[in-house]
N, C-alpha and C positions, 0 to 999 in steps of 0.2 A: 457411575463409579461409586465405590464405597469410601466413605470418609475414613481417612487414615487414623483419625483420633477417636471417633465414637462408633464407626461402622455403619452409620446411616447412609441410605442410598441418596447421593447428591444428584439432583436433576442436571442434565447436560448444560442448561443455560445459566446455572448459578455459580457465582464466584466463591461463595462461602457455604459451608454446610448449614442447612436450615436448622439442624438439631443443636449443634454445639458452636456454630459460627467459625469453625476452623477454616483456614484458607484451603480451598480445594483446587486452586490453580485457575488460570485464565481460560474461560470457556472456549474461545476460538482456538487456543493452543491444544486443549484437550480434544476438540473435534478433529483437528488436522492430524493429531497423533494417533487417532483410532486406527485399529488394524484394518478395518474395511476401507477407509480413505487411503491408507498407505498401500494396500494391495492394489487398489484401482489405479493409483498413480504409478506404481511400479509397472503395471501392465501397459500404461500409456507410454512410459519411457522405453519399454522394450519394443513396442511398435515403432516408436520414433527411430530407434537404433536400426531396426530391420529396414525401414524405409530409407534412411540415410545411407546405409551400407549399399543398398541397391542403386542409389544415385551417385555413389562415389564420394559422399560428403560426410562419412562417419567421423573422420578425424576433425572436421570442422565442427560437427555436433558436439564432440567431446570437449574441444577447446572452448566452445561457446558455453557449455554447462559449467566449466571451471571458471570462466570469466564471471558468470552471473553469481557464482558463489562468493565473489568479492563485491557484489553490487551493494549500493546504498539505498536508503529510503529517502525520497524527495517529495516535498509538498509545494506546489506552486500557488502563490498568493500575491496580493497587492502589497506595495511597500507600506501602506498605512496599517494593514493588518499585522504585518511583521513588527512595525513600530509599537503597536499596542501590546504585543507579546513581550518584546525585549526591554521595554522601558521600566518594568517593575519586577522585582523578585517575587512578588505575590500574584502575578498574572499567570493564568493558565489558558491554553487554547483548548476549547471544547468543540464538539462536532455540530453539524447542522441541526440535529434534533434538539440538543440542549440549548442552542442559540434561539431556536424558535420557541421552545417552552419558556425560556426566561424572558422573552419579549425583546431580545436583542436583534432579532432578524425576522423578516416577513417572507414567507414562501413565495417564490416567483410563480407567476401564472403561466406555466408551461407544462408540457408532458413529462419533463424530467422530474420536477418536484412533485407533480401529482402522482407519479408512479413509483417513486423511489422507495416509499415505505413498504409497499408490497414486495418489491424486488429484494430489498435489504433483509426483510424479515424471512424471506424464503431461503436466502443464502446463509444468514446468521440468525436463526430463530430465537426470539425472545431477548437476545443480548445485543442486537444490532445498534441500539441507541447508545451503547458504551464504546463504540468503535470510532476512532479517527482514521481517516483514509489518506494514504499516500500512494506512491508508485515506485517501482524499482528503477534505478538508473545506473548506468555505467560511466557517465560523463558529468554527472551533477545537474543535468538539465531536466526540468520537470515538464508536466503537461501544459503547454503554452496557453490553452484556452482557459485554464484555471487561474492564471495570473502570470505576470511577466517576471516575477522574482521567485527563484527556486531555493527552498529551504532544505538543506541536506542535514540529516540527523546523525548523531553519533550512534553506532551500533549498540554500545553498552547500555544506552538509555532506553532502547526500544526492543532489542532482540528477544528478550525473555517473554514479552507480552505480544509479540507480533506474529502474524501468519501471512501467507501470500495467497492470492486468489486469481484465477485465470484472467479475469477482466472485470470491468465495472459490472456489478450485479444487474443493473437495468438492462444492459446489452446482453449479458449472459442469459437472463430469463427470456428475452426476446429471441435470441438466437436458438435456444434449445426448446422454445415453445413451452415453457413451464408456466402453468396456471397457479394462481394464488392458492396456497394450501398444499401444493405438491412438494415432495422432497426433491432437493437439488441432486442431480446425478453425482456420483462419487468420482474421485480422482482429479478434481479440479482445484484443489487447495493443498497447501503444504506448510510444514513448520518452517521457521526462518532458516535453519541450517540446510534445508532441502529445497531452497528456492531455485537452485540450479536445475534440479530435476524437473520442476514444473515448467521452467523456461524451455528446457529441451523438449518436453512433451507437447507444449503449445506451439513452439515456433520452428520446429525442425523443417517444415515445408518451405520456410523462407531462407534456409541456409543452403548455399550452393558450393559445389566443389571449387576449391581454390580461394574461397572467401577469406579475407584477412581480418585479424582482430580489430582493426580500426573501424570496420563496418558494424561490429557487434552492438555499439550503443544505439544506432538507428534501428536495429532489429528488435532490441528489447523494448524500447520506448519510441513509438512512431507518432510524431505530431501530425496534425491534420495538414494535408496538402490539397491542391486543386482536385487531384484524381483519387485520393485515398483518405480514409477516415483515420483519426487518431486511434491508437491502440497501445495498451500497456498492461502490465501485471500489477494488480492492485495490492497494496499492503494494508492489512487491517491491524491497527494499533489499539490495544485495549486500554482505555482510560485517557485522561487529559494529558496535555503536553506542556512541559515547563521550558522556559528559555534555555536552561542548562543543557537541554537535549540537542541544541543546535550546534553543528560543527562549522557550518559556513552558509552564507547566503550569496547567491549568484544572480546578477541582473544588471540592467542598463543604468548607468549613472546619469541622473538628470543634469542638465547644463546650467539651470538657474532657477530662481524663484523658490516657492514654498517646498516643492518636492526635493530640491537640493538640500534644504534645511533638514527635512525628514531623513534623507539619506545620511547626512553627517551625524544626526542623532542616533540612528540605527548603528552606524559604523562604530561610534564611540561606545555604545552599550555592548555590542558584541565583543569589542576589543577588551573591555573590562573583564569579560568572563572567558577569555581565551579563544574566542571564535573570530571569524573574519567575514568581511563583506567584500566580494569580488565583483569588479565591473567587467562587463562584456560589451 
């Protein structure tokens, strides 16, 4: 894109113009807004509509898409991680890469951490280290394997800098057999206001005629069960997260001991900023 201030050609991965440093917009949002991505997504939605009409579930597909337009971003973490974020107005939550670089975290010795850099850089080239990751939710529940407490964010604090992506990039690259250095296929990401379209394109095959709205949350975010793997639409949030972005936190209330003390501390901190801690 051309810089609106000086006319310099801004690389796709840059937030600021290299020539005059003017704000060029969030790279993930610019990529999802590109005509090529939007055309490819529109084609996928059209195919989903044709398929759903043939199965008699077109009305369910439309209702599902409208429901997802109201979805929230959720991030599942431990109670201690949430406590560290909400206890101070100076604290910021940063992603895995920044935690590792700062010495605050050690990569785990598994295929996930070993391969995530290649996958993330394929999906979000050059700017992947700036993204915090969440998931879309319709009921406030997050991906259970990431932590027992679900942080639900206020739209107004993240929507301008967020995009949605088909699934976890590691799984996406494996499923599409994408090698390092190859370009990710088009049509699998969307701007925040079009998250309903991406959900329709991805999940139409799980929607059945007569399905009720109460079933939509489990379609949008599926936690791991005995016979199925977890699956969700990933939210890419550009930049760090402040505690003021939190709308509510949902999770089990400890019955006693140190964890109950942490719970009460988190509850008090959230209450002071107009957010809440909900027990399930």
